[in-house]
C-alpha positions in Angstrom: 37.8 -16.5 14.9 39.6 -14.6 12.4 41.8 -12.0 13.7 42.1 -8.9 11.2 44.8 -6.2 11.2 43.6 -3.0 11.8 40.5 -4.1 14.6 40.6 -7.1 16.8 42.1 -7.3 20.5 45.4 -7.2 21.4 47.7 -6.3 24.8 47.9 -2.8 25.2 51.2 -0.7 23.7 53.0 2.9 24.1 49.7 4.3 22.5 51.2 6.5 18.8 50.2 9.5 16.9 48.6 8.7 14.0 50.5 10.1 11.1 49.4 10.2 7.3 52.2 7.2 6.6 50.3 5.1 9.4 47.1 5.7 7.3 48.3 4.6 4.1 49.4 1.7 5.7 46.7 0.9 7.2 44.0 2.3 4.9 46.1 -0.1 2.1 46.0 -3.7 4.5 42.1 -3.0 4.5 41.7 -2.4 1.4 43.5 -5.7 0.9 41.7 -8.0 3.1 38.6 -6.4 1.4 39.3 -8.0 -1.5 39.9 -11.2 0.3 36.9 -10.9 2.1 34.9 -11.0 -1.3 37.3 -13.2 -3.7 36.6 -16.3 -0.7 32.9 -15.2 -0.7 31.9 -15.3 -4.1 29.2 -16.7 -4.6 28.9 -18.0 -1.3 28.2 -15.2 0.9 25.1 -16.0 3.7 21.9 -15.2 2.0 19.8 -12.1 2.4 17.0 -13.0 4.8 13.4 -12.4 4.8 11.5 -9.6 5.9 7.9 -10.5 8.1 6.2 -7.8 10.7 5.1 -11.1 12.7 5.2 -14.3 11.2 4.6 -15.7 14.5 7.2 -14.3 16.2 6.1 -11.7 18.8 7.4 -12.9 22.4 10.5 -11.0 23.2 14.0 -13.6 24.3 16.6 -11.0 25.0 16.4 -7.7 24.6 18.7 -4.3 24.6 18.6 -0.6 25.2 21.8 1.5 25.0 21.0 5.6 25.3 22.0 7.3 22.3 22.9 10.6 23.3 25.9 9.2 25.9 28.4 12.3 25.3 26.2 15.6 25.8 29.2 17.8 25.3 28.9 20.5 22.7 32.4 19.5 20.9 30.0 15.9 20.4 26.8 17.3 19.5 28.1 17.0 15.8 29.4 13.4 16.6 26.0 12.1 18.1 23.8 13.8 15.7 25.7 11.7 13.0 26.3 8.9 14.8 22.1 8.7 15.2 21.8 9.5 11.5 24.3 6.2 11.2 22.2 3.7 13.4 18.9 5.5 11.8 20.1 4.2 8.7 21.2 0.7 8.8 18.1 0.1 11.5 15.5 0.3 8.8 18.2 -1.9 6.6 17.8 -4.7 9.6 14.5 -4.6 11.2 12.3 -6.8 10.8 14.4 -9.8 9.3 13.3 -13.4 9.9 15.7 -16.2 11.0 15.3 -19.9 10.7 16.7 -22.1 12.7 20.4 -22.7 11.5 20.1 -19.7 9.5 23.1 -17.4 9.4 23.1 -13.1 10.0 25.2 -11.4 8.8 25.4 -8.0 9.2 27.0 -6.5 6.7 24.9 -8.9 4.4 21.9 -6.7 5.2 23.5 -3.0 6.2 25.8 -2.7 3.4 28.6 -0.1 2.6 28.5 2.6 4.9 28.7 5.6 2.0 27.3 9.2 2.2 25.0 8.0 -0.9 23.1 5.6 0.7 23.1 8.1 3.5 25.7 7.9 5.7 27.3 10.8 7.8 30.2 11.2 9.6 29.7 9.8 13.2 33.1 8.2 15.8 35.0 5.5 14.4 37.7 3.6 16.1 40.9 3.8 13.8 44.3 3.2 14.4 43.2 3.4 18.5 41.7 6.8 18.3 38.0 7.5 18.4 38.1 9.9 14.8 35.3 11.4 12.0 34.5 8.5 10.0 31.5 7.9 7.4 29.3 5.7 8.7 31.1 6.1 12.3 28.7 4.9 15.4 27.5 1.7 14.5 29.6 -0.1 16.2 26.6 0.9 18.9 24.2 -1.2 17.1 26.5 -4.3 16.5 27.4 -4.3 20.4 24.0 -4.2 20.6 23.3 -7.6 19.0 26.4 -9.2 19.6 24.4 -9.1 22.8 21.0 -10.3 22.3 22.2 -12.8 20.1 24.3 -14.8 22.9 20.9 -14.0 25.4 19.1 -16.5 23.0 21.7 -19.5 22.1 22.5 -18.2 19.4 26.3 -19.7 17.9 28.1 -16.9 17.1 29.5 -17.6 13.7 32.1 -14.1 13.6 32.9 -11.5 15.6 35.3 -8.9 17.2 36.6 -7.1 20.1 37.6 -3.5 19.7 41.5 -3.1 19.9 40.5 -0.3 22.6 38.1 0.0 25.6 35.6 3.3 24.6 33.9 4.4 28.0 31.0 4.0 28.6 30.7 1.6 25.9 30.4 -2.6 25.9 33.6 -2.9 24.7 34.4 -2.2 28.8 32.8 -5.6 30.0 34.0 -7.3 27.1 30.7 -7.9 25.5 30.9 -5.9 22.2 31.7 -6.5 18.5 33.3 -4.4 16.2 32.5 -4.0 12.7 34.3 -2.5 9.5 33.1 -2.5 5.9 33.3 -5.6 5.2 36.0 -7.4 5.9 35.5 -7.2 10.0 31.8 -8.6 10.2 29.2 -9.8 13.0 27.5 -13.1 11.8 25.6 -15.4 14.5 23.4 -18.5 13.6 19.8 -18.6 14.7 19.6 -21.4 17.8 15.8 -21.5 16.2 12.8 -19.4 14.3 14.0 -15.5 15.4 12.6 -12.6 14.7 14.9 -8.6 14.5 13.5 -5.7 15.8 15.8 -2.6 15.4 13.8 0.4 16.5 15.6 3.7 17.4 13.6 6.1 20.1 13.7 9.9 21.1 16.5 8.5 23.6 17.6 5.1 22.8 18.5 2.5 21.1 16.6 -0.8 21.0 17.5 -4.4 20.0 15.5 -7.5 20.7 15.2 -11.1 19.3 11.9 -12.4 19.2 10.6 -16.3 19.4 7.3 -17.9 19.1 7.7 -18.1 22.8 9.8 -16.0 25.0 11.6 -19.0 27.1 16.1 -17.7 27.3 18.2 -20.0 24.5 20.2 -22.4 25.6 23.8 -21.7 27.1 26.2 -20.8 24.9 29.7 -22.6 24.3 33.1 -21.4 26.1 33.7 -19.8 22.6 30.7 -17.0 22.1 31.3 -15.9 26.2 32.6 -12.2 26.4 36.3 -11.1 25.9 38.3 -9.1 28.0 40.8 -8.5 26.8 44.1 -7.8 29.6 45.2 -4.4 30.0 43.4 -2.9 26.9 43.4 1.2 26.8 40.7 3.9 26.4 40.2 4.8 23.6 41.5 8.5 22.6 39.0 10.7 21.2 39.5 13.9 17.9 36.9 16.2 20.2 39.0 15.6 23.8 41.9 15.4 22.7 44.6 18.0 23.0 47.4 16.4 20.9 46.0 19.5 18.2 48.7 19.3 15.5 47.8 15.4 14.9 46.5 15.5 11.1 44.2 14.2 12.6 42.6 17.1 14.5 39.4 18.3 14.1 40.1 22.1 15.2 39.9 22.5 11.1 35.4 20.8 10.9 34.3 24.7 12.2 31.8 25.4 14.7 29.5 22.1 16.6 26.7 21.6 15.2 23.1 21.8 17.6 19.4 20.2 16.9 16.3 22.3 15.3 12.8 21.1 14.5 11.6 20.6 10.6 8.1 20.6 10.3 6.2 18.3 7.2 3.9 19.1 6.7 0.7 18.6 4.3 -3.2 18.8 4.0 -3.8 22.7 4.4 -6.2 23.4 7.5 -5.8 27.8 8.5 -5.5 25.9 12.2 -3.2 23.9 11.0 -1.0 26.2 9.2 -1.3 29.3 12.9 0.1 26.6 14.3 2.8 26.2 12.3 3.2 29.9 12.0 3.6 30.3 15.8 5.6 27.3 16.5 8.5 27.8 14.4 11.9 29.2 15.0 14.6 31.3 12.3 16.9 28.6 12.4 13.8 25.6 11.5 13.2 23.9 8.0 9.8 23.3 6.1 8.8 20.9 3.8 5.7 20.5 1.3 4.4 19.1 -1.6 4.3 22.4 -2.6 4.1 26.4 -1.3 0.7 27.7 -2.8 -1.3 27.5 0.8 1.2 26.5 3.9 3.6 29.8 4.3 7.5 29.4 3.6 8.0 32.5 5.2 10.8 32.6 8.9 12.2 28.9 7.8 15.3 28.5 7.0 15.2 26.1 4.5 12.5 25.0 2.6 11.5 21.9 0.7 9.4 20.4 -1.9 8.9 17.5 -3.5 5.9 18.7 -5.9 6.7 16.1 -8.3 5.2 12.9 -6.0 2.3 16.0 -5.1 1.5 16.6 -8.7 1.7 12.4 -9.6 -0.9 11.7 -5.8 -3.2 14.7 -7.6 -3.3 12.5 -10.9 -3.9 9.0 -9.0 -6.4 10.5 -6.9 -8.7 12.3 -10.3 -7.8 8.8 -11.5 -9.9 6.4 -9.6 -12.9 6.3 -7.6 -13.8 8.6 -5.2 -14.7 5.3 -2.9 -13.4 2.0 -2.6 -9.7 0.6 -2.1 -8.5 1.4 -5.6 -8.8 5.2 -4.4 -7.3 4.0 -0.8 -4.4 1.9 -2.8 -3.3 4.4 -4.9 -3.5 7.2 -2.1 -1.1 4.8 -0.2 0.8 4.8 -2.4 1.2 8.3 -4.1 1.6 9.5 0.1 4.7 7.6 0.6 6.4 9.0 -2.3 5.6 12.0 -0.8 7.1 11.1 2.7 10.8 9.4 1.3 11.3 12.4 -0.1 10.5 14.2 2.4 12.9 12.0 4.0 15.7 12.4 2.6 15.8 16.2 2.6 16.2 16.0 6.4 19.5 16.8 7.7 21.4 14.8 10.2 20.8 17.9 12.3 17.1 17.8 13.5 16.0 16.3 16.2 12.8 17.0 16.4 9.4 16.5 13.9 6.2 17.9 13.7 4.9 15.7 11.0 1.8 15.2 9.2 -0.5 12.7 9.7 -0.8 11.7 6.7 2.8 11.2 6.3 3.6 9.8 10.1 3.3 5.8 9.3 5.5 6.1 6.2 8.2 7.8 8.2 7.4 5.7 11.2 8.1 2.5 9.6 11.0 3.6 7.3 13.5 4.8 10.3 13.6 8.5 9.6 11.9 9.3 13.1 14.5 7.6 15.1 16.5 9.4 17.5 14.3 12.5 17.2 11.2 13.7 19.0 8.8 14.3 16.9 4.9 15.7 16.8 1.9 14.9 15.2 -0.3 17.3 13.3 -3.4 15.3 13.3 -6.5 15.6 10.2 -8.4 12.2 11.4 -8.8 9.5 13.7 -6.2 7.0 13.7 -6.7 3.9 11.2 -7.0 1.3 14.2 -10.0 3.6 16.4 -11.3 4.8 12.4 -11.8 0.6 11.0 -12.5 -0.7 14.6 -15.4 1.6 13.8 -16.4 0.7 10.9 -16.4 -3.1 11.2 -18.7 -3.1 14.0 -21.4 -0.7 12.1 -20.8 -2.7 9.3 -21.9 -5.9 12.1 -24.6 -4.3 12.6 -25.3 -3.4 8.9 -23.9 -5.8 6.8 -26.4 -4.6 3.4 -24.2 -1.2 3.3 -21.0 -2.5 1.9 -19.0 1.2 1.6 -18.5 0.7 5.0 -16.6 -2.3 4.8 -14.8 0.2 1.7 -12.6 1.9 3.7 -9.8 -0.6 5.1 -5.6 0.5 4.8 -3.2 -2.3 5.0 -2.7 -3.5 8.7 1.5 -2.6 8.9 0.1 0.3 7.9 -1.7 0.3 10.8 0.2 -1.0 13.2 2.5 1.7 12.2 1.0 4.5 12.7 -0.3 3.1 15.7 3.6 2.4 17.6 4.1 6.0 16.6 1.3 7.5 17.8 2.1 5.9 20.9 5.9 7.3 20.5 4.9 10.8 20.5 5.5 13.4 22.4 2.1 15.4 21.6 -0.5 15.6 18.7 -2.0 18.8 17.9 -5.4 19.5 16.1 -8.6 21.1 16.7 -10.9 18.4 16.5 -12.6 17.5 19.8 -13.2 14.0 19.9 -9.9 13.2 17.9 -7.6 15.1 20.9 -10.2 13.2 23.4 -8.1 9.9 22.3 -4.9 11.2 23.5 -5.7 13.3 26.7 -2.6 15.5 28.6 -0.1 14.6 25.1 -3.0 16.4 22.9 -3.2 20.3 22.2 -6.4 21.1 21.2 -6.8 24.3 18.4 -9.3 26.3 17.8 -12.0 26.0 15.0 -11.3 28.0 12.9 -14.5 30.1 11.8 -15.7 31.5 8.5 -16.7 35.0 8.7 -20.2 35.2 9.3 -22.5 37.2 6.2 -23.2 39.7 5.8 -27.2 38.7 5.7 -27.8 36.2 7.1 -29.9 33.3 5.3 -33.7 33.0 5.2 -34.6 30.1 7.2 -36.8 27.5 5.7 -38.0 24.1 6.2 -35.4 21.6 3.9 -32.1 19.9 5.8 -29.2 20.7 4.7 -26.9 17.0 4.4 -22.9 18.1 3.6 -22.1 15.0 2.3 -21.0 13.0 0.9 -24.1 10.6 0.7 -22.0 7.6 1.7 -22.6 5.3 5.5 -19.8 6.5 7.3 -21.2 9.9 7.1 -24.6 9.2 8.3 -26.5 8.8 4.8 -28.6 6.0 6.7 -29.4 7.3 9.1 -30.7 11.0 7.8 -32.7 8.5 4.8 -35.0 7.4 8.2 -35.3 9.8 9.9 -36.3 11.8 6.6 -38.7 9.0 5.7 -40.5 9.6 9.1 -40.7 13.3 9.6 -41.8 13.6 5.6 -38.9 15.9 5.8 -36.9 18.0 2.8 -33.7 16.7 2.5 -30.5 18.9 0.0 -27.8 16.9 -0.4 -24.7 18.7 -0.9 -21.7 15.8 -1.5 -21.3 12.9 -4.5 -24.2 9.9 -4.4 -21.1 7.9 -3.7 -24.1 5.1 -2.7 -25.7 5.3 -5.9 -28.1 6.2 -7.4 -31.9 6.3 -6.4 -30.5 5.7 -2.5 -33.2 9.1 -1.5 -35.9 7.2 -2.9 -39.2 8.3 -0.6 -38.0 11.5 0.1 -37.9 14.1 -1.3 -34.9 16.0 -2.3 -33.4 19.6 -3.6 -31.1 21.2 -5.3 -29.8 25.0 -3.7 -31.0 28.4 -6.3 -28.4 29.9 -5.0 -26.6 29.7 -1.8 -26.6 26.4 -0.5 -27.9 27.9 2.9 -30.9 29.4 1.8 -33.7 28.0 2.5 -32.0 25.6 5.1 -34.2 24.4 8.5 -30.7 22.9 9.9 -27.4 21.5 8.4 -27.9 17.2 10.0 -24.4 15.4 9.7 -24.2 12.1 11.7 -21.4 11.1 10.3 -19.6 7.7 12.2 -15.8 9.5 10.9 -16.0 13.2 10.0 -12.2 15.0 10.0 -12.9 18.5 8.6 -16.8 20.1 9.5 -15.9 23.6 7.4 -19.8 24.0 6.5 -20.7 22.8 10.1 -18.1 25.3 10.9 -19.9 27.7 8.1 -23.5 27.6 9.1 -22.9 28.3 12.6 -21.2 31.2 11.9 -24.5 31.8 9.5 -26.9 31.2 12.7 -27.6 27.9 10.4 -28.5 25.6 14.0 -26.6 22.6 13.3 -27.4 18.2 14.7 -24.0 16.5 14.3 -22.4 13.5 16.1 -19.2 14.2 18.4 -17.4 12.1 15.9 -17.7 15.9 13.7 -15.2 16.9 15.9 -17.0 20.5 17.4 -17.3 20.7 21.1 -21.0 21.9 22.9 -22.0 25.4 21.4 -24.6 27.4 21.7 -26.3 26.7 17.8 -24.9 22.9 17.9 -28.0 19.9 18.9 -24.9 16.8 19.5 -26.5 13.1 19.1 -25.1 9.6 19.5 -23.5 8.2 16.4 -26.0 5.5 14.3 -29.0 6.5 17.1 -31.8 7.6 13.9 -34.6 8.2 16.8 -32.5 10.8 18.5 -31.5 12.1 15.1 -35.6 12.7 14.3 -36.5 14.0 17.6 -33.8 16.7 16.8 -35.0 17.7 13.3 -38.4 17.7 14.9 -37.5 19.5 18.0 -35.9 21.5 14.9 -38.8 22.2 12.3 -41.1 23.2 14.8 
């Protein structure tokens, strides 16, 4: 292993105070070494490894879990926040890399140079025996973990450098560390078998894993790959606790310590969620949205919008059919752009996020939620739950083609499921969604519209909020109406095609949509926002619906099982007198 200036292990020597002269010499030597590395590897750098979500490599062979917040002192909080931001950026570059047997992994080949432009911020870094603030500081926690799992998986260590000082509480205390410095001090290892790398930041821990087709341990490492613990290694001094205030590197000029705060990243407007956000935020919190025409931004310390991605999503909606794969694909691409735009604006000191469900899988996949606690504003069933329900219905009714239309990318559904499992809390007024999460759910009250001044005149028409599509229960209502000879008032778009209501008497509202309505019927398989049902209940009009509509039992509401035409027909007949 090559010995490189400034970062390698050397015998203990009396500590000397850094000076501008020593710093200049250090930087000159480092620049020379960077040039030398670049010249030697011109055209011969390790290849970039591919990335895959699974690739059949799902069994953990070795795993390292280390705490993100190692120093609880207020003086070090800003540097801890900076380190976590740097780990967040690097983890996004490494997570999912796949190595074939013998392929060499290079830390810097995939992480790249840690610069402010690429989202890196000051964190603690070992320089000239001291832990000082530097852009990209803290990445050695990741390289230490990578070295540890590589050793335990039996990988051949191609390049590794120990720290020149012992950092209390780190892997350097046991000699199982690997320092990195762009680009001349790298960590490289060759895979012992097909492996996939997983790098995840939870709210409190960094988890680095190597996965294979089976969980059998790797072969024993050779003598050259064993941990190295240099004799007489000194502890590193930290600018955060050093009392040499006359040192030119001392941080007494950096200002007050940073403290954590929350950000609210909102998307689809629901009045219930808007009320929650208005009551939950603190004065120093931030809020981000595509625009603020409906979301109130008063009382936030920081407000930022992503108007252009929001406009592009609206345009995509207008240019694609309302049902089918094209709409789903266009929505996913445009929502990903919104999530990325808002994530770029998140300050380093944001330690809690309250995030819209639509943005959640993209923020989780891209690592923006790593090292942060988060809550989710839920507006629909989780993708995996919804699609499983639609799959089951489609197996029973293969002729109902629209049941097979709504499908997300499998990796996106998996990212949402992982994020929801890691969330501290989910917030929603939807009773069925809240029930999925037990004690982690905060169920809000639905906001009912004001009751009309005069009640709608009752009649014998059954209103269907629609749209006319299988997942909203259109087929069940059509069958029940045919049995009863009932009249249906469809209110939404006819997505099942012309002639769907053939054999059923239908009408259109002459004035208020509730005029002449005996009951509102919505036997949906899935419903996110039951606004029409709430409007009917406020007006005193009975409602027949499934639990999928998100309402709890209450006067005027009849709940029927999903897909049960017989129960639906009985409920309609009872109300029809």
